[in-house]
N, C-alpha and C positions, 0 to 999 in steps of 0.2 A: 744344567751342566752338560758339556759335550762328552761323548764316549771317546777314550784315547785311540781306539782303532779307527776313528773317523778321519784322523789326520790333523796336523797342526793348524790348517787353515780354518777349522771349525771351532777353534778355541777363542776366537775373537768375538766381540759383541756385534760386529756387523755381518750381515749376510753377504757372502762372497758373490761377486758378479763374474760370470764366465763369459769371456768374449765370444761373440756370435761365430767368429771364424773358426774357433776350435771345436765347435760342436758339429758332429757328422751324424745326420739322420738318414735312415733308410726310408725310401718311399714305402708307405703303407698301402698294401693292396686293399682295395675296398670291395673286391669281388672278382669273380672270374671274368676275364675279358676286359676288365676296366683298366684304364690307364692310371698310372700313379698320380695322386693329387699334387699340385705344386706346393712348395713350402709356404707356410703362413707368413704373411707380411708383418714385419715388426710394427707394433703400434707405438707411435711417437706423439709426444706432447709438444708444447710450444718450444721453439728453438731446438728441436730435435731431441727433447728429453724423452726418456722412456717412462713407462707408467710408474715404475719403482722410484725413479728419480723425482717424478712429479709428487709422489706421496711423501718422499723424504723432505722435499723443499716446502710442502704445504704445511707441515707441522708448526713451524714458527708463526705463520700467518694466522693459523687457527688460534694459537695461544694469544696473539695480539688482539684478535677479534673479541675473544672472551674477556680479556682485560678491559678493552674499550667498552663492551656491553655492561660489565660490572661497574665500571666507572660512571657510565651514563645513568645507570639505575641509581647509584649512590647520589649523584648530583640531582637527579629528578626527585628522589625522596627528600633530600635536604631542602630543595627548593619548595616542595610541597609543604614540608614542615615549617619553613620560614614564612610561606604565604599564610598558612593557618595562624601562626603565632602573630604575625604583623596584622592580620585581619582582626584578630581579637583585640589587640592593642588599639587599633584604629577605631574599632567599634566603641570601646570604653571611652576613648578620648572624645569621639563625636557626641556620645550621650552626655558626657560631662559638659562639653561646650554648649550643647543645646540647653541644658539646665542653667548654665551660667548666663547665657544670652537672655533667657526669660527673666532671671533675677535682675540683670542689668537694665532691662526695659522698665521694670517696676521701680528700680532705684532712680532711673532718669526721670520717670513720670512724677515721683514724689519729691524730687530734689535732693536726694541723698548722695551728695557729691563724693564724699570720702568712701562710702560703700561702693559706689559705681567705679571708682578708680581701682579699688582692690579687686573687684569682680572682673574688670577688664583684664588685669594681669592673668587671672585664672583662664579667661577665655583664650587669650593669646597663647598661653602655654599649651592648653589642650588642643587648640587648632593646629599649632605647629607640630605636635606629636602626630596628629591624625594625618597631616599632609606628608610628613616624612615617612610614615609607615605605609603609605599607599603609593609610593613612587618606586622607581628602579626597574631593572629588567624583568624581575619575576612578575611584578604586577603588569608590566607592559605585555608580557607573553600571555598572562592570564586574560588580558583584555580582548584577545582575539579568539579565545576558545569559544566554540558555538555554545549557545544557551547560557554559559557562565559569563561570557564577555560583557554583555549589557549590564549585568549586576556589578561587575568589577568597575567598569567605567563610570557607573552612576555613583558608586562610593568615592571614586577619585574626584569626580566633579563636586560632590558635596564637600569633601575635605578641602579642596582648593578654594571653593567659594567661601567657606567659613573662615579659612585662614586669611584670604584677601579682605574679608569683612573685618576681622579682628585687627589687622594691621593698618587698614585704610580708612574705613568708615567709622568704626566704633570709637576710636580716640577722639575724633571731632565731635561725635555725639556726646561723649562724656564731658569734653571741654565746654560744650554748649549748655550742659546741664546746670553748670554754675551760673550761667547767664539767663537762659530761657527757663528760669525757675519761676513757677507760678507765684511764689511769695515775692520775688523781686519784680515781677511784672504787675503786681497789684498796685493800683494808684496810691500815691502818698500825697495828701493834700490836693487831690484831683489831678495829679500829674504822674506819668510813667516815664522812667529813665530809659531813653531810647539808645544812648551811645553804646552800651554793651551789646545790644542786639545787632547794631551795625558791624561791630568788630568780629562777630562770629559768623556773619552771613556767608562770606566766601568759603570757609571751611565746611559749613553745613551743606552748601551747594555741591561741593566736591564729594562729600560723603554720600549725599543722595544719589549721585551719579554712579558711585562705586556699588552701592546696594542695588541699583537698577541693573547694572551689568551682571552682577551675581545672580539676580533673579532671572534674567534672560538665559543665563547658562543652565540653570535648573529647569526652566520651562522647556528647554530644548531636548530634555531627556524623555525618551519614550517609556513611560511608566508601564505600559502594557506588556513590555518584554521583561519586566522585573519579577523575581520571585517574591512571594508575600513577605518573607523575612527581611527583604531589602526594600520592597515597594512601600510598605506601611510606614516605616521610620522615615523614608525619603519624603513621602507626602507630608508628614508632620514637620520635618525640617523646612520643607518648601513653604508651608503655611506660616511657620514662625518667621522665616526670612521675609515673607510678604508683609507681616505685621511690623517687623523692623523697618522695612522700606516705607510703609505708611507713616510710621512715627518720624523717620528721618526726613521724608519729603515734607511732612507737615511743619516740622521745626524749621526746615530750610525756607519754606514759603513764608512762614511767620516772620523770620528774621529779615527776609527780603521785602515783605509787604508793609509790616507795621510801622517802621520808621517814616516812610513816605506818607502813608495814609494818616498818620497821627501828627503830621506837620513838622517833621524834622527839617525839611528843606523849605519850609514856608507854610503859611496858614492854609488849611483845607476846609471845605464846606461839604458836608454829607447830609443826605436825607435818610431818616429812619422811618420806614413804613411799619405801622403796627396793624397787622391784619386781623380781621374778625371772622372766624371760621363759621359763624352762624349764618352768614350770607356767602356761600362758597364761591370761590373763584379758582381757576385752574391751579394757581400757585399757592392756594390756601384759603384766602377770604378777602373780603372787601377791605381796603386800607381805611380803618376807622379814624386813625390819627396820623398826621405827618409831622415829624419833628425835625427841625433844622439844627444840625450839630456843627460846631466850629472846633477844629483841632489845630493846636499850635504848640510845637515843641513838647509834645507828649501830654499836654493839658487839653481836655475835652469839656466843652460846656454846651448847654442847651440854649440856643439863641431864640427860637420861637417855635410855637406849636400851632398847627392849622388843622381844620377839619376837612377831610378829603371830599366828602359829599357836598359840603356847602360852599366853602371859600375857594376851592380849587376845581371848579367844574364849570362847563359851559363855554369853552373856547369856540369861536365861530368856525374854525378850521382845525384839523388835526395838527398837533404840535410838530409832528414829523410825517412825511408822506407814508401812506399805508399801501401795502400790496393788495392785489385783487383777492388773494387767498385770505389775508387778514380781514378784509372787508366782508368776505363771505362767512368766515367763522366767528368773528368777534364784533363786526360793525364799526361804524365811525367812532363810537364812544371810546374805543381803545386809545385813540389819540386826542380825545377831547376832555374826558373826565379822569381826574386822578383816581377816583374810586374804581375805575375799570381797567387800570393799567395791568392788573394781575389776571385779566381774562386770558392772556397768552400763557402757555406753559413754558415759555422761554424767558427766564428771568432777565438775562442781559437785554433782551428787547423791551420787556416791561420796565426795567430800571431806566434804560435810555429814554423811554417815553416819559417816565415820571420826572426825570431831570429836565427834559425839554418843556413840559407843562409848567413846572415851577419857574423856570427861567423866563418863559413867555409871560406868565401872569404876575410874578413878583420880582423878577430881575435877579441879577447876581449870577455867579457861576457855581454849578454843582460839580464836585469832584468825584462823588461816589454815592451809591445808594445801598442801604442795608434794609433788610426786612426780617421781622420776627412775628410769629402768630401767637395766639393765646396759649397754645400748648407749649411753645418755647418759653413764654413768660412764666408759666407754671413751673417748668424745669429750673429756671433761674431762681425763682422764689424758694424752691427746695434747697438751694445752696446758700442763699443770702439770708433767708428767714422772712417772716411776714412783713408787710408794709401796711401803713394805716390807710383806710379808705376815707374819702371826703365825707363830711357829715351829710346825713340825709336818710331816705327810706331804706336804701340798700345797706348802709352801715348798720342801721338799727335792726334789720332783719337777719344779718349774717354775723353780728358780733364786732363789726368795725375793723376786722383784719382781713386783708387779702393774702391767702396762703397758697401753697402749692396744691393743697387738696381742693380748695373751692374756686380757684382762679378761673378755670375753664367754664364752670357753670355760671359764676357771677358775671364774667365779662361777656359771655355769649347769650345768656338767657335771663338771669335774675334782674339785671339792670333794665331790660326791656319789658319785663313783667311789672316791675314796681314803679318805673319812671316813664311817663307817657310823653313828656315834653322832649322833643328831639334835641334841643339845645342843652338841656340838663344831661341827657344821655351822653352827648359828645363831650361835655365838660367832665363827667365822671370817667369816661374812657381815657381822656387826655390826662387827667390828674393821676390816675393809677399808673398809667404808662410812665409818666414823668417821675413818680415816686420810686418805681423799680429802677429806672435809669439812674436817678440820683444815688440810690443805695449802692449800685454797682460801682459808680465813680468814686464813692466815698470809701470803697474797699471793705464794705461790710461782708461778713461771712468769710469762710476759709477759701483761699485762692484755688486750691486743687478741685474741690467740689464745684466751684463756679465754672472753671474751665471745662470740667467734665460735663456739666449741664449744658454748656454752650455747644460742646462737641456732639452730645447726644441730639440736641435740637437740629444741628446741621445734618447729621446722618438721616434724620427723619424728614428732611426737607422743610423744617420750620424756621431755619436761620439761613439767610442768603445774603451774598455780598457781590457788588459790582463796582468796578472802578472805571471812570472816564479816561484814565491814563492807560495807554495801550500796553506798556510793559507790565504794569501791575495786573491788568486784566488777563494777560497771557499767563501770569503766575496763578491766577484764580481758576482759569479754565481747566476743566477736567476734574476738579475737586468737588466734594459734596456741597461746598459753599456756593458753587457757580449757578446751580439751578438751570443749566442750559438744556435746551431741547436737543437730544441726540438719540441716534438709533443704534449705536453700538459703543462698547467701552472695552478696549483691549481685546477685541475679538468676541466679546460676549454680546449677544443680541439684547437690545433694550426695547421693551414695550411700555407704552404709557397709556394710562386711563385717567382722564381729567374731567372734573365736574365744574360747570358754570351755572350759577343760579339764574333762573328766569322768572322767579316769583316776585322779587323786589322786596323781600321781607327777611326777618331773622328766623324763619321756620327751618332753615337748613341745619340748625342745631340738632334737629331730630332726624337727620338723614344718616342712615347707616349703609356702608358699602362693604361688600365682601367679594374678594376675587380668589377663585380657585384655579390655579394654573397647572395644567398637566401636559405631558409630552404626547405629541401626535406622530404622524407618519414621517419617516426620514426619506430623503431623496438623494439621487446619485451625485448632485452638485454640492452636497454638504449642507443644504438647507433642510428645514423640517417644519412641520406644522406645530403650532403652539395653541392648545385649546384652553380657552378662558371662559369660565362660568362666572359672570358678574351678577351678583344679587344686590338689589337696592331696596331698602325697606324704610318706610316712614314709621319711626317709633313715637310719633306724636300721640299724646293721650287724647281721648275723645273731647275733653274739655278745652282743647286748644282753640276750638272755634269761638270760645268766649274770651280768649286772651286779647290783649290790645292789638290793633291792626299792625303794629310794628312787627308782631310775631305771626299772627294768623294770616296776614296779607290782605291786599285789596284788589289785585288783578284777577284772582280766581275765586272760587268758593272758599270761604274761610277755612283754614286748616289744610287746604290742598296745596301741594308743592309741585313746582315744575323746574326742570333743570335739563341742561344739555350734557351728554356724555361724549367725549372725544376719545376715540381709540386709535392710537398711533402704532404702526408696524415698525419693526426694526429697519435699519439701513438696508436698502435694496430689496426689501420685502414688501408684502402687501396684506391687507385685510381680506382674506379669501371668502369669508362668509359671516353673516350676522343674522341671528334668528332670535326673535323675542318669544317668550313662552306662549303668547296668544296667537302665534303663527305668523305674525308679520316678519318680514325679512328686509335686509338691506339698510341703507341710510345714505346720507349725503356724503359723497366721496370727494376728497381733494388731495393735493400734494402740497404740504407745508414744509418749507425748508428742506426739500428733497425727501421728505418722509410721507408715506401714504397714510391718510387719516380718514376715518369714517365718523360722522356725527349723527347722533340720534337724540330726539327729545323724549323725555320721560315725565309722566305726571303720576302722582301718588296721593291717595287719600290717607288720613290717619290710620295707621295699622296695616296698610297695604304694602305688598311686596311685588316686585317683578324681577324676572331673570332674563338676562341677555347672554346668549352663547356666541362667542367669537371664535372663528378659525383664522389664525394669523400665521402667515408663512414668513419665516425668517429669510435673510439674504444668504447667498452661497457661502459655505464655510462656517455657518453659524448654527451648529447642531446642538450646542450645549444648553444648559439651563439658563433661561433668560433673567436679566435684571428687570424688575417691575417697578416703575415709577408711577406714583399716584398722587392725587390731590390729598393733602393731609387734613381730612375731615375730622370732626370731633370723634367720630366712631368709624374707623377705617381699618380693614383687616385684609391681609394678603397671605396666601398660603401657596407656596411653590412646592409641589410634591417631588419626590425623588424619582430616579430612573430615567435619566436623559441620555444614556449611552445609545448610540446607533449600532446596528449590526449585532 
């Protein structure tokens, strides 16, 4: 409060301002003899404002600034709270969708159509929630924040991909479940109904493309920049999407291929090569029996059966021209003898040669070639049950039933120990193969286990398919059924180790191969060394020398085996070093179908082992763990160790 004696002007709330002209100041002496100082210049602000005026006018701006700051903090806090809330909701929805997709896959595989439709609705609901919760300006802003941004964008990519999958691909896959049902694909009276397959083929093809696009989006995410809490679930979802992609692509290919190959548009003729692994060839073994199949409107019948080594051998000239490399690696017999068409590790080439040999010797047109070995037959027997053996010494010694447990031993060894007449051996082999084929066509066994058995055989390289029709072969290419020689698959380096028998007997039943694959040095161009320790062992017992010549052999000392090992480098790579345990190095080097290959000959006595160490350099940009393709011997083992990251 102001004192009354101060005057009325001091009773107001404002500080009075005295005009400068009314103020008279005396010059203040600063010392003897000094001149008076000049009056101080008035300090002015913008537009001539005094300091006091500036202060007075600044107060509203300060208040506005504080209000703005408080408002910004509130918005920021609310945005952060919303981000956390929406992130938790998105996480829960994505986890639920992942679980639903796994259930949907199982329902589709087992033909549970009603269950699959209900699960699809759950997937779509959860995927929609995840996508909606990871969109908008808050998530867009979070996506550019250092360190946090990559994780935010990864979650958005997953949510969008799962939603696209749920709305685009999965409905077609569920629709196809009712058609591509193993029970409905099983032959009825020797015939498969092909019309439903044709009807779902376009939808499945579109679904496969949708899954492929989603897979590419996830593959483009740099997982190295992700936090473990995001990176680990991301990798799990990516793996699951890859599995869905494989299922969808398989269904699409089946719907596109089967109608034509089974004679929907006219009769087809196919060869079925039954390979015997006891006499190894790069693709498995010598074709012991060759069966001509005729397919017409979904009905398949066995027309005739031939012996590869006897009736389909001895053309004067190769059925198709051979390249210089093929002559060097496999000899003229690749194009002359049906028994040797599997010397090449490239099944499309071997199948093409088999078709040409048949056509030249027996006439007619071959539309496709299928191949299965004794391991594949054993897998099928596990699904359809045992078949009866033909009467004779083998049936008496083994109980008369060919089963999944004894098929490999009986077909690769027992028959040659107990039956010395080659014609009887061939007849036994042909009869058992025909019995298995007839059981499959009759629809014996459960459809799902049968298809699973065939799929397992295909993954192990024991079931292969080739078509002489270009569009069909393009559908087969790149799948496990193709058996094609290749050096990379989707950026993954592929190395190959193939065995070709040089003994001319069935002693290969006793050959064991083990491959230990470990990572080597990395290089600046993205290539790396792949170290492979290959151990070959003859497990033949000492008494093998007393076994019939069909097993013990006639070209070498009885019981001794000889074979060639072909080591193929990845695309644009090379075999950098080869060293045998006895100190020998190197081998015969060639370039086969643009792939570097080294061949070495190995001989083993009963019980003997040898180790060959390979240093293989991949092509540029192929630093990851390799895919290893090998000859499916009776005893074949591959171990690819972990730790393939460079840097």
